[in-house]
N, C-alpha and C positions, 0 to 999 in steps of 0.2 A: 500449555505447549509442551509436547514431548521433546526429549533431548537424546542425542546419540553421539557416541565418540566416533570421530572420523580419523582415518590415517592420512596425514598431510604430507609425509615424505617417507621414503623407505630407509629403515635404519641401516647404518653401516656398523656392524658389530652389535654391541649392546644397545637396545632401544633407549631413548631418552624422552623426557616429557615433551620436547620440541617436535617429536614425530606425531603427536596427537593433538586433536582439538575437539572440544565438546560444543556441539552446535544444536540449535533448534531444528526440529523436523515436524512435518505436518502430513503424516501418512493418511491417505484417504481409504475409507472402508467401502469396498466394492462388494458385489454379489459373490457369495462363496468364500467370504473372508471373515476373520474374527479379530477383534481388538483385545489385546491382552495387557494387563498391568503387571509388569514383571516384579516378582518378589525377591528372587536371587538370580544373579548372573555369574557365570563361571569364567575363570581365566585358566588357561591350560597351555603347557609348553608348545603344543603343535601350532598354536596361533603365530608363533615367531616365524615359522616357515611361510605362512600366508602373507607375511609382510614383505617377502622377496618376490620380485617379478620373474618367477621361474615356473616351468611346467611341473605340476605335481598332481596328486590324486584329488585335490580340490583347487579351484582357481585362486589366484592371489587376491588379497584385498585390493580394491580399486582406490586410487588416490582421490582424496576429498569426497569420499562416500562413506555412509555408515558401515561400521564393522559388524562382524557376526560372531556368534558363539552360543554355547548352550545357555538356556534360561528356563526358569519355571515361574509360573504366575497364575493369575486368575482372569477368566474371561469377564470383560466389562461391557462388551457389546458384540453382537453376533448377527451376521447375515448369511450364516451357513447352517444347513441341516445337520443335526447331531451335536451341536455345541450351543450351550445355554449360558446365560450370565451366571457366574458363580462357579462354573466348572474349573477345575485345576488342570493345567496343561503344561507340557514341555515342548520346546521348539528351539530353533537355532538362530533366532534374532535377538541375541544378547547385545551387550555393549550399549544398551539404551534402557530407558525407564518404561517405555510403552512401545508395543509392537503391533503392527497390523499384519496378520499372517494368513496365507491361504489355508483353508481347512485341511487340504491334503498334506500340508507340512506340519500339522499339529499332532501331538500324541496326548490323548486324554489320560490322565494319571489314574491307575487303579486304586481302589480304596484298600490300602494295606495297613492303615493305622500308624503310619510313620510320618515324620515331619516332611514337608514339601521339598526341602533342600536335599533330602536323601536321594531324590531322583536325579540330581546332578552329581551325586557321589556314588555310594555303593549300590544303588539301584538304577544308576544311569550310566553315562559314558565311562566313568571311573571304574565302577565295579564290573561293568560289562567288558571293558578292556582287559581287566585282570582275569576274569572268568574265561573268556574265549581265548585269550592269549595263552593261558596256562593249559587249559584242557584240550583245545583244538590245535592251535599253532605249535605248541610244545608237546602235545600228547602226554601230559604229565599223569602219573598214576601213583597209587599208594606205594610207599617204600622208596620212591625217588628222593635223591638229595637235590634240593632246589636252591639255587643262588639267585637272590633278588637284589638288584641295584636300586638306589633311591627308595629303600624300604620304609623310610619315614615319611614319604610323600603320599599323594593321593592314591595312585594306582599301586605303588609298591606295598603300601600298608594293607590294601585289599588282597594282594597276592599272598602275602605272608599268612593271612588269616584263612583264606579259602584253601591254601595248600595244607595247612595244619588240619583243617576240617576234613580233608580227604586222606589224612594219614601219611603225610610226607615229612621228611626232615628238611628244615628251612634254615638257610644262612642268609641273613640280611645285611646290607651295607647302608650306613647312614653317617652323617657328618657331625661329630661332636658328642660329648657324653650325654647331653639331654635327649637328643634324638635317638641315640643308641638305647637309652633306657626305655624310651617309648616303644621302639621296635621289640625289645625284650618283653615288654608288657603285652604285646600282641600275641606272644607265644613262640617267637622265633627261637630255635634251638641254640644258635650262635649268632653274634652280631659283630661285624667288622666296622671300625671307625676309619673311614677312608682318609681322614685328616691326620691319622696317627702313624703313617708310614706306608711302605710298599704294599699295594693291593695284592700283587702276585704272591708275596711272602705270606701275608695275612690269610689269604684264601687257602693257601697250601696248608697252613696250620689248622684252619677251621674245618677243612675238608680233606683229611689225609688220604682218604680213599677216592677222591675226585668228586665231581658233580655230574649229575645226569641231566639236569635242566637248568638253563639260564634264562631268566626273564630280564630283558635289558630295557631300562629306561634312560640310560646315561651314555653308553658308548665309551669312547676314550679308554682310560686305564682299566675301567671295569670290564670292558669287552676283552681287552688283552688278558686280564686275569682269568676270565672264564675260558678262553681258548687254551690257556696254559694248563688248566686243571680239569678239562673236560674228559669224561670217560668215553669209551667206545660207544658209538650210537647215541651220543648226547644230542639233545634237542634245544635249540636256542629260539626263543620267541622275541623278536625285535619290535618293541613297542615305540621306543623313542631314543634319541641320542642327544640329550640336552647339553652334554659337554661340548658338542660341536655346533650348536645352533647359532652361536654368535661368533663363530670362527670360519675362516675361509677354507681350511683344509682339515681332513680327518686327522685325529691324533691317536690312532690305534693300529691294530693289525700286525703287531710285532710277532705274534704267535699264530697267525692265520694259517700257516702251512700245516698245522695239526688238524685242520679240517679234513684233510685227506686221510691221514693215518688213523684218526679216530672216527672217521665216517660221520662227522658232525652234520646235523641238519639245521640250517639257518633259515628261519621263516619270518618274513615281515608280514604284518597284518594290520587291518583297520577295523575298528569297532563296527562300522556300518556293514561290513562284509557279512555279518551274522544276523541281520534284521529278522530273517525267518525264524531264528531261534530265540528271539526275545521272550516269548511267553515261558519257555522252559527256564530261561535265566531268571525271570521274575519269581517263578515258583521256588526254585532252589535257593537263590540268594535271599529271598524273603523269608524262607524257612530258617536259614542260618542266622539272619538278623533277629528273628523272633526268639530263637533259642539262645541268643547271646554269644554265638560262635563267631560272628562278624560284627564288629563295632566300628563306629566312625568317630573321627576327631577332626573337626574342621577348623581352619584358620579363617575367621570372618572379618572382613573389612567393611565398614559402614559408609554408604554414600556412593552414588554413581561417580561423583567427582574424583574419587580415589581409585577408580578402576585401573588406569595405566600404572599407578604406583604398585597396586596389588599384582598386576601382571609382571612387572619388572622384578618384584620380590621373588618370583619363582626361580630366577636365575642366581639369586644370592642367598638361597636357603632360608627365606623368611617364613616359609610355610611348614607346618607339621600337619600331615594329612592333606585334605582338600582345601584349596584356596577359593573362597567365595566372596562375592560382593553382595551385601544386603542392601536392598533399596527401601 
């Protein structure tokens, strides 16, 4: 019997174990559908927003229904042309050990000689978010000074590496000495420990001539610091604001008036906006990975039973790099 995590109640602030329940499911395989045994499932900060009953770019999770998220696995049964038993695929029916997926909602994974979990990391939503956010939303170019928040996390660590691969100066922010050392090991030119004092002051010291690009995963004080030190015509790519996901009100914008004087461009974006460009992304990111210019470091939690705990760990800094659950 397959199992899936269900959202049983909407969190008020930080989610707790009581918001979730693991239940048996019995998905039927119809024509044009594929049964997949999931190998890895992803937990990502954006999932917190789907736990709220608010209008957004994706519908909220329904109460007492299986939750969704990125997953990779192997086809174990198929009633769809183009998919055979043994094919490796990616889809969005995570939070479960087995999924029945319409063929149109599956991506067959290309043979790139990398571990399957990389397609949830640097070759998937994580790396794609970094790639498209940096080069499209922020129009980053060689020579730019780039500030990256949550640089020790999944998306942030990818941003650090691909920015360096394109000849940029990178300043990363992370929490605590261990994560700061990790960000340095990725090639960041300077690293700020956001737990060690004022971000506005630290960023001013790290970037005395200001920043040209800000890649935002955090919001809050990080966004304030970026506004405070933005150069004229700076570009901000807004990927996420994890500092505010479990709070009712924003905790930033002290320096937002500089958006006028500095002509700052602030661009929100979603990974799926760029589906037409995925082949180009696979080619370039795959090349960087093969050349050793982009590396991954995953935090892996074993067992479907541990998925809510892994998810909640995203908000308390328990992950370095990508957080994955291995089934």
